[in-house]
Biopython code that builds the backbone (N, CA, C, O; Angstrom):
import numpy as np
from Bio.PDB.StructureBuilder import StructureBuilder

atoms = [
    (1, "MET", "N", (17.178, 42.533, -0.686)),
    (1, "MET", "CA", (17.644, 41.176, -0.520)),
    (1, "MET", "C", (16.469, 40.289, -0.108)),
    (1, "MET", "O", (15.620, 40.711, 0.676)),
    (2, "ILE", "N", (16.418, 39.081, -0.626)),
    (2, "ILE", "CA", (15.356, 38.131, -0.323)),
    (2, "ILE", "C", (15.848, 37.156, 0.723)),
    (2, "ILE", "O", (16.926, 36.578, 0.589)),
    (3, "ASP", "N", (15.038, 36.971, 1.788)),
    (3, "ASP", "CA", (15.388, 36.026, 2.845)),
    (3, "ASP", "C", (15.059, 34.610, 2.388)),
    (3, "ASP", "O", (14.068, 34.390, 1.691)),
    (4, "ALA", "N", (15.877, 33.673, 2.775)),
    (4, "ALA", "CA", (15.632, 32.262, 2.463)),
    (4, "ALA", "C", (14.495, 31.738, 3.335)),
    (4, "ALA", "O", (14.342, 32.155, 4.483)),
    (5, "ILE", "N", (13.706, 30.829, 2.787)),
    (5, "ILE", "CA", (12.620, 30.207, 3.538)),
    (5, "ILE", "C", (13.093, 28.840, 3.986)),
    (5, "ILE", "O", (13.508, 28.013, 3.174)),
    (6, "SER", "N", (13.026, 28.610, 5.285)),
    (6, "SER", "CA", (13.444, 27.314, 5.806)),
    (6, "SER", "C", (12.215, 26.459, 6.054)),
    (6, "SER", "O", (11.086, 26.946, 5.992)),
    (7, "ALA", "N", (12.437, 25.199, 6.333)),
    (7, "ALA", "CA", (11.338, 24.270, 6.597)),
    (7, "ALA", "C", (10.575, 24.665, 7.855)),
    (7, "ALA", "O", (9.413, 24.292, 8.017)),
    (8, "SER", "N", (11.217, 25.415, 8.748)),
    (8, "SER", "CA", (10.557, 25.814, 9.993)),
    (8, "SER", "C", (9.788, 27.122, 9.848)),
    (8, "SER", "O", (9.076, 27.518, 10.771)),
    (9, "THR", "N", (9.916, 27.801, 8.711)),
    (9, "THR", "CA", (9.211, 29.059, 8.499)),
    (9, "THR", "C", (7.744, 28.780, 8.196)),
    (9, "THR", "O", (7.439, 28.103, 7.214)),
    (10, "PRO", "N", (6.820, 29.293, 9.030)),
    (10, "PRO", "CA", (5.400, 29.060, 8.753)),
    (10, "PRO", "C", (4.944, 29.868, 7.543)),
    (10, "PRO", "O", (5.365, 31.009, 7.356)),
    (11, "LEU", "N", (4.094, 29.277, 6.736)),
    (11, "LEU", "CA", (3.555, 29.954, 5.563)),
    (11, "LEU", "C", (2.138, 30.395, 5.884)),
    (11, "LEU", "O", (1.176, 29.704, 5.546)),
    (12, "ARG", "N", (2.009, 31.513, 6.519)),
    (12, "ARG", "CA", (0.693, 31.995, 6.933)),
    (12, "ARG", "C", (-0.113, 32.430, 5.726)),
    (12, "ARG", "O", (0.371, 33.182, 4.880)),
    (13, "GLY", "N", (-1.348, 31.950, 5.651)),
    (13, "GLY", "CA", (-2.232, 32.354, 4.574)),
    (13, "GLY", "C", (-1.889, 31.735, 3.231)),
    (13, "GLY", "O", (-2.502, 32.086, 2.222)),
    (14, "PHE", "N", (-0.931, 30.828, 3.191)),
    (14, "PHE", "CA", (-0.549, 30.211, 1.923)),
    (14, "PHE", "C", (-1.561, 29.159, 1.532)),
    (14, "PHE", "O", (-1.947, 28.318, 2.344)),
    (15, "GLN", "N", (-1.985, 29.209, 0.292)),
    (15, "GLN", "CA", (-2.930, 28.216, -0.230)),
    (15, "GLN", "C", (-2.513, 27.871, -1.650)),
    (15, "GLN", "O", (-2.263, 28.756, -2.468)),
    (16, "VAL", "N", (-2.440, 26.578, -1.933)),
    (16, "VAL", "CA", (-2.088, 26.128, -3.270)),
    (16, "VAL", "C", (-3.203, 26.539, -4.222)),
    (16, "VAL", "O", (-4.375, 26.304, -3.928)),
    (17, "PRO", "N", (-2.862, 27.154, -5.370)),
    (17, "PRO", "CA", (-3.906, 27.554, -6.316)),
    (17, "PRO", "C", (-4.783, 26.371, -6.701)),
    (17, "PRO", "O", (-4.282, 25.292, -7.016)),
    (18, "GLY", "N", (-6.095, 26.581, -6.674)),
    (18, "GLY", "CA", (-7.034, 25.535, -7.039)),
    (18, "GLY", "C", (-7.434, 24.634, -5.890)),
    (18, "GLY", "O", (-8.343, 23.817, -6.034)),
    (19, "SER", "N", (-6.766, 24.767, -4.739)),
    (19, "SER", "CA", (-7.130, 23.919, -3.602)),
    (19, "SER", "C", (-8.274, 24.565, -2.834)),
    (19, "SER", "O", (-8.487, 25.775, -2.901)),
    (20, "VAL", "N", (-8.996, 23.736, -2.108)),
    (20, "VAL", "CA", (-10.132, 24.217, -1.332)),
    (20, "VAL", "C", (-9.910, 23.858, 0.117)),
    (20, "VAL", "O", (-9.596, 22.713, 0.442)),
    (21, "GLN", "N", (-10.072, 24.829, 0.983)),
    (21, "GLN", "CA", (-9.955, 24.570, 2.407)),
    (21, "GLN", "C", (-11.305, 24.806, 3.045)),
    (21, "GLN", "O", (-11.961, 25.814, 2.782)),
    (22, "ALA", "N", (-11.718, 23.874, 3.885)),
    (22, "ALA", "CA", (-13.005, 23.993, 4.563)),
    (22, "ALA", "C", (-12.900, 25.005, 5.685)),
    (22, "ALA", "O", (-11.878, 25.066, 6.369)),
    (23, "PRO", "N", (-13.935, 25.796, 5.884)),
    (23, "PRO", "CA", (-13.934, 26.705, 7.033)),
    (23, "PRO", "C", (-13.847, 25.899, 8.320)),
    (23, "PRO", "O", (-14.307, 24.759, 8.376)),
    (24, "THR", "N", (-13.261, 26.487, 9.349)),
    (24, "THR", "CA", (-13.088, 25.803, 10.629)),
    (24, "THR", "C", (-14.428, 25.323, 11.169)),
    (24, "THR", "O", (-15.397, 26.082, 11.213)),
    (25, "GLY", "N", (-14.479, 24.045, 11.583)),
    (25, "GLY", "CA", (-15.681, 23.484, 12.164)),
    (25, "GLY", "C", (-16.670, 22.943, 11.149)),
    (25, "GLY", "O", (-17.731, 22.455, 11.536)),
    (26, "GLN", "N", (-16.359, 23.014, 9.869)),
    (26, "GLN", "CA", (-17.261, 22.505, 8.835)),
    (26, "GLN", "C", (-16.502, 21.516, 7.966)),
    (26, "GLN", "O", (-15.281, 21.600, 7.832)),
    (27, "SER", "N", (-17.229, 20.586, 7.383)),
    (27, "SER", "CA", (-16.584, 19.645, 6.470)),
    (27, "SER", "C", (-16.492, 20.277, 5.092)),
    (27, "SER", "O", (-17.309, 21.127, 4.738)),
    (28, "ALA", "N", (-15.500, 19.863, 4.317)),
    (28, "ALA", "CA", (-15.328, 20.398, 2.969)),
    (28, "ALA", "C", (-16.492, 20.007, 2.073)),
    (28, "ALA", "O", (-16.836, 20.739, 1.146)),
    (29, "GLN", "N", (-17.102, 18.854, 2.344)),
    (29, "GLN", "CA", (-18.178, 18.370, 1.499)),
    (29, "GLN", "C", (-19.415, 19.259, 1.598)),
    (29, "GLN", "O", (-20.219, 19.301, 0.667)),
    (30, "ALA", "N", (-19.577, 19.962, 2.700)),
    (30, "ALA", "CA", (-20.747, 20.816, 2.879)),
    (30, "ALA", "C", (-20.759, 21.958, 1.868)),
    (30, "ALA", "O", (-21.823, 22.486, 1.545)),
    (31, "ASP", "N", (-19.585, 22.345, 1.365)),
    (31, "ASP", "CA", (-19.482, 23.455, 0.433)),
    (31, "ASP", "C", (-19.559, 23.024, -1.029)),
    (31, "ASP", "O", (-19.542, 23.875, -1.917)),
    (32, "VAL", "N", (-19.643, 21.720, -1.298)),
    (32, "VAL", "CA", (-19.663, 21.219, -2.668)),
    (32, "VAL", "C", (-21.075, 21.338, -3.224)),
    (32, "VAL", "O", (-22.019, 20.820, -2.627)),
    (33, "PRO", "N", (-21.233, 22.013, -4.361)),
    (33, "PRO", "CA", (-22.574, 22.110, -4.957)),
    (33, "PRO", "C", (-23.097, 20.721, -5.318)),
    (33, "PRO", "O", (-22.325, 19.842, -5.700)),
    (34, "GLN", "N", (-24.412, 20.526, -5.194)),
    (34, "GLN", "CA", (-25.006, 19.219, -5.461)),
    (34, "GLN", "C", (-24.755, 18.742, -6.888)),
    (34, "GLN", "O", (-24.698, 17.535, -7.122)),
    (35, "GLY", "N", (-24.604, 19.646, -7.838)),
    (35, "GLY", "CA", (-24.365, 19.259, -9.219)),
    (35, "GLY", "C", (-23.037, 18.565, -9.440)),
    (35, "GLY", "O", (-22.836, 17.935, -10.479)),
    (36, "ASP", "N", (-22.125, 18.665, -8.483)),
    (36, "ASP", "CA", (-20.807, 18.069, -8.629)),
    (36, "ASP", "C", (-20.712, 16.675, -8.025)),
    (36, "ASP", "O", (-19.649, 16.055, -8.080)),
    (37, "LEU", "N", (-21.787, 16.174, -7.456)),
    (37, "LEU", "CA", (-21.779, 14.841, -6.864)),
    (37, "LEU", "C", (-22.258, 13.817, -7.880)),
    (37, "LEU", "O", (-23.116, 14.108, -8.714)),
    (38, "VAL", "N", (-21.695, 12.618, -7.804)),
    (38, "VAL", "CA", (-22.061, 11.546, -8.721)),
    (38, "VAL", "C", (-22.601, 10.380, -7.915)),
    (38, "VAL", "O", (-21.962, 9.927, -6.965)),
    (39, "GLN", "N", (-23.774, 9.892, -8.289)),
    (39, "GLN", "CA", (-24.352, 8.717, -7.638)),
    (39, "GLN", "C", (-24.005, 7.497, -8.481)),
    (39, "GLN", "O", (-24.414, 7.406, -9.638)),
    (40, "LEU", "N", (-23.253, 6.560, -7.911)),
    (40, "LEU", "CA", (-22.875, 5.356, -8.634)),
    (40, "LEU", "C", (-24.028, 4.366, -8.630)),
    (40, "LEU", "O", (-24.775, 4.277, -7.656)),
    (41, "SER", "N", (-24.168, 3.630, -9.708)),
    (41, "SER", "CA", (-25.193, 2.591, -9.783)),
    (41, "SER", "C", (-24.831, 1.466, -8.820)),
    (41, "SER", "O", (-23.697, 1.370, -8.350)),
    (42, "ASP", "N", (-25.814, 0.617, -8.536)),
    (42, "ASP", "CA", (-25.552, -0.535, -7.671)),
    (42, "ASP", "C", (-24.448, -1.411, -8.263)),
    (42, "ASP", "O", (-23.589, -1.910, -7.536)),
    (43, "ALA", "N", (-24.474, -1.596, -9.583)),
    (43, "ALA", "CA", (-23.461, -2.427, -10.245)),
    (43, "ALA", "C", (-22.073, -1.822, -10.080)),
    (43, "ALA", "O", (-21.112, -2.539, -9.800)),
    (44, "ALA", "N", (-21.961, -0.506, -10.253)),
    (44, "ALA", "CA", (-20.665, 0.155, -10.120)),
    (44, "ALA", "C", (-20.160, 0.065, -8.682)),
    (44, "ALA", "O", (-18.977, -0.187, -8.451)),
    (45, "GLN", "N", (-21.058, 0.270, -7.716)),
    (45, "GLN", "CA", (-20.668, 0.153, -6.308)),
    (45, "GLN", "C", (-20.222, -1.272, -6.002)),
    (45, "GLN", "O", (-19.232, -1.480, -5.300)),
    (46, "ALA", "N", (-20.945, -2.243, -6.522)),
    (46, "ALA", "CA", (-20.599, -3.643, -6.294)),
    (46, "ALA", "C", (-19.224, -3.965, -6.873)),
    (46, "ALA", "O", (-18.430, -4.664, -6.244)),
    (47, "LYS", "N", (-18.946, -3.460, -8.062)),
    (47, "LYS", "CA", (-17.647, -3.728, -8.692)),
    (47, "LYS", "C", (-16.507, -3.104, -7.896)),
    (47, "LYS", "O", (-15.435, -3.698, -7.775)),
    (48, "LEU", "N", (-16.732, -1.906, -7.351)),
    (48, "LEU", "CA", (-15.705, -1.282, -6.521)),
    (48, "LEU", "C", (-15.461, -2.088, -5.247)),
    (48, "LEU", "O", (-14.317, -2.280, -4.833)),
    (49, "LEU", "N", (-16.537, -2.553, -4.634)),
    (49, "LEU", "CA", (-16.397, -3.365, -3.424)),
    (49, "LEU", "C", (-15.691, -4.688, -3.727)),
    (49, "LEU", "O", (-14.892, -5.166, -2.922)),
    (50, "LYS", "N", (-15.983, -5.271, -4.876)),
    (50, "LYS", "CA", (-15.332, -6.524, -5.289)),
    (50, "LYS", "C", (-13.826, -6.300, -5.444)),
    (50, "LYS", "O", (-13.022, -7.144, -5.047)),
    (51, "GLN", "N", (-13.452, -5.156, -6.024)),
    (51, "GLN", "CA", (-12.030, -4.826, -6.188)),
    (51, "GLN", "C", (-11.345, -4.656, -4.836)),
    (51, "GLN", "O", (-10.145, -4.895, -4.707)),
    (52, "GLU", "N", (-12.110, -4.244, -3.834)),
    (52, "GLU", "CA", (-11.562, -4.066, -2.494)),
    (52, "GLU", "C", (-11.485, -5.382, -1.724)),
    (52, "GLU", "O", (-10.971, -5.418, -0.606)),
    (53, "GLY", "N", (-12.001, -6.479, -2.326)),
    (53, "GLY", "CA", (-11.860, -7.794, -1.722)),
    (53, "GLY", "C", (-13.106, -8.349, -1.059)),
    (53, "GLY", "O", (-13.046, -9.410, -0.437)),
    (54, "PHE", "N", (-14.231, -7.662, -1.175)),
    (54, "PHE", "CA", (-15.474, -8.168, -0.597)),
    (54, "PHE", "C", (-16.027, -9.278, -1.473)),
    (54, "PHE", "O", (-15.854, -9.261, -2.692)),
    (55, "ASP", "N", (-16.707, -10.264, -0.839)),
    (55, "ASP", "CA", (-17.347, -11.314, -1.624)),
    (55, "ASP", "C", (-18.802, -10.931, -1.900)),
    (55, "ASP", "O", (-19.294, -9.925, -1.389)),
    (56, "VAL", "N", (-19.482, -11.738, -2.708)),
    (56, "VAL", "CA", (-20.845, -11.432, -3.149)),
    (56, "VAL", "C", (-21.793, -11.251, -1.963)),
    (56, "VAL", "O", (-22.616, -10.336, -1.957)),
    (57, "THR", "N", (-21.678, -12.123, -0.963)),
    (57, "THR", "CA", (-22.551, -12.029, 0.210)),
    (57, "THR", "C", (-22.333, -10.718, 0.958)),
    (57, "THR", "O", (-23.296, -10.051, 1.335)),
    (58, "GLN", "N", (-21.076, -10.348, 1.173)),
    (58, "GLN", "CA", (-20.758, -9.107, 1.874)),
    (58, "GLN", "C", (-21.249, -7.890, 1.093)),
    (58, "GLN", "O", (-21.772, -6.940, 1.676)),
    (59, "ILE", "N", (-21.078, -7.923, -0.224)),
    (59, "ILE", "CA", (-21.520, -6.816, -1.077)),
    (59, "ILE", "C", (-23.038, -6.687, -1.010)),
    (59, "ILE", "O", (-23.561, -5.577, -0.906)),
    (60, "ALA", "N", (-23.747, -7.807, -1.070)),
    (60, "ALA", "CA", (-25.209, -7.796, -1.002)),
    (60, "ALA", "C", (-25.684, -7.159, 0.300)),
    (60, "ALA", "O", (-26.621, -6.360, 0.300)),
    (61, "ILE", "N", (-25.047, -7.509, 1.394)),
    (61, "ILE", "CA", (-25.424, -6.944, 2.696)),
    (61, "ILE", "C", (-25.135, -5.446, 2.731)),
    (61, "ILE", "O", (-25.983, -4.662, 3.157)),
    (62, "LYS", "N", (-23.948, -5.044, 2.287)),
    (62, "LYS", "CA", (-23.571, -3.631, 2.306)),
    (62, "LYS", "C", (-24.512, -2.768, 1.463)),
    (62, "LYS", "O", (-24.863, -1.656, 1.859)),
    (63, "LEU", "N", (-24.917, -3.283, 0.304)),
    (63, "LEU", "CA", (-25.749, -2.507, -0.604)),
    (63, "LEU", "C", (-27.247, -2.740, -0.392)),
    (63, "LEU", "O", (-28.072, -2.046, -0.987)),
    (64, "GLY", "N", (-27.597, -3.706, 0.445)),
    (64, "GLY", "CA", (-28.996, -3.997, 0.690)),
    (64, "GLY", "C", (-29.682, -4.641, -0.507)),
    (64, "GLY", "O", (-30.852, -4.375, -0.784)),
    (65, "LEU", "N", (-28.942, -5.489, -1.212)),
    (65, "LEU", "CA", (-29.453, -6.164, -2.403)),
    (65, "LEU", "C", (-29.486, -7.668, -2.178)),
    (65, "LEU", "O", (-28.841, -8.184, -1.266)),
    (66, "ASP", "N", (-30.238, -8.360, -3.013)),
    (66, "ASP", "CA", (-30.270, -9.815, -2.993)),
    (66, "ASP", "C", (-28.943, -10.353, -3.529)),
    (66, "ASP", "O", (-28.343, -9.755, -4.423)),
    (67, "GLN", "N", (-28.491, -11.471, -2.988)),
    (67, "GLN", "CA", (-27.233, -12.073, -3.437)),
    (67, "GLN", "C", (-27.274, -12.439, -4.922)),
    (67, "GLN", "O", (-26.280, -12.292, -5.634)),
    (68, "LYS", "N", (-28.429, -12.915, -5.378)),
    (68, "LYS", "CA", (-28.547, -13.289, -6.797)),
    (68, "LYS", "C", (-28.389, -12.071, -7.698)),
    (68, "LYS", "O", (-27.805, -12.159, -8.778)),
    (69, "THR", "N", (-28.911, -10.939, -7.251)),
    (69, "THR", "CA", (-28.771, -9.704, -8.031)),
    (69, "THR", "C", (-27.305, -9.306, -8.121)),
    (69, "THR", "O", (-26.812, -8.979, -9.200)),
    (70, "VAL", "N", (-26.614, -9.333, -6.995)),
    (70, "VAL", "CA", (-25.197, -8.970, -6.970)),
    (70, "VAL", "C", (-24.391, -9.937, -7.834)),
    (70, "VAL", "O", (-23.474, -9.521, -8.540)),
    (71, "ALA", "N", (-24.728, -11.223, -7.781)),
    (71, "ALA", "CA", (-24.004, -12.230, -8.566)),
    (71, "ALA", "C", (-24.110, -11.947, -10.063)),
    (71, "ALA", "O", (-23.197, -12.279, -10.819)),
    (72, "THR", "N", (-25.218, -11.336, -10.499)),
    (72, "THR", "CA", (-25.360, -11.030, -11.936)),
    (72, "THR", "C", (-24.372, -9.960, -12.393)),
    (72, "THR", "O", (-24.100, -9.837, -13.587)),
    (73, "TYR", "N", (-23.836, -9.187, -11.452)),
    (73, "TYR", "CA", (-22.847, -8.160, -11.808)),
    (73, "TYR", "C", (-21.477, -8.758, -12.083)),
    (73, "TYR", "O", (-20.597, -8.080, -12.614)),
    (74, "PHE", "N", (-21.288, -10.036, -11.722)),
    (74, "PHE", "CA", (-20.000, -10.706, -11.885)),
    (74, "PHE", "C", (-20.172, -12.022, -12.634)),
    (74, "PHE", "O", (-20.015, -13.090, -12.042)),
    (75, "PRO", "N", (-20.491, -11.965, -13.916)),
    (75, "PRO", "CA", (-20.672, -13.212, -14.667)),
    (75, "PRO", "C", (-19.341, -13.966, -14.751)),
    (75, "PRO", "O", (-18.277, -13.375, -14.931)),
    (76, "SER", "N", (-19.441, -15.278, -14.616)),
    (76, "SER", "CA", (-18.227, -16.093, -14.702)),
    (76, "SER", "C", (-17.799, -16.220, -16.161)),
    (76, "SER", "O", (-18.594, -15.983, -17.070)),
    (77, "ILE", "N", (-16.576, -16.585, -16.374)),
    (77, "ILE", "CA", (-16.032, -16.730, -17.715)),
    (77, "ILE", "C", (-16.759, -17.848, -18.458)),
    (77, "ILE", "O", (-16.955, -17.760, -19.670)),
    (78, "ASP", "N", (-17.161, -18.902, -17.737)),
    (78, "ASP", "CA", (-17.839, -20.046, -18.364)),
    (78, "ASP", "C", (-19.181, -19.649, -18.987)),
    (78, "ASP", "O", (-19.575, -20.216, -20.006)),
    (79, "SER", "N", (-19.880, -18.692, -18.394)),
    (79, "SER", "CA", (-21.194, -18.322, -18.904)),
    (79, "SER", "C", (-21.103, -17.521, -20.202)),
    (79, "SER", "O", (-22.101, -17.380, -20.909)),
    (80, "LYS", "N", (-19.918, -16.995, -20.524)),
    (80, "LYS", "CA", (-19.751, -16.241, -21.766)),
    (80, "LYS", "C", (-19.498, -17.173, -22.950)),
    (80, "LYS", "O", (-19.656, -16.770, -24.103)),
    (81, "ALA", "N", (-19.108, -18.405, -22.672)),
    (81, "ALA", "CA", (-18.777, -19.342, -23.750)),
    (81, "ALA", "C", (-19.991, -19.911, -24.428)),
    (81, "ALA", "O", (-19.864, -20.713, -25.353)),
]
sb = StructureBuilder()
sb.init_structure("model")
sb.init_model(0)
sb.init_chain("A")
sb.init_seg("    ")
for serial, (resi, resn, name, xyz) in enumerate(atoms, 1):
    if name == "N":
        sb.init_residue(resn, " ", resi, " ")
    sb.init_atom(name, np.array(xyz, "f"), 0.0, 1.0, " ", f" {name:<3s}", serial, name[0])
structure = sb.get_structure()
């Protein structure tokens, strides 16, 4: 007979297939091979920050870039005409 599992039953040693658990006291990122990391370009980082609501000045400060450089990543609609 199979016992029912309740919400209060601890699942010792249970791990979802494909999931990664960091060893105690270490961050999960420490175990990630360097080949699996992606470095975003300044333009890509700026666009992500813009989507999060930062303005050009704030983005320039965060990325350590000139405001004019950051502004080139966001051309206005008028300049395309």
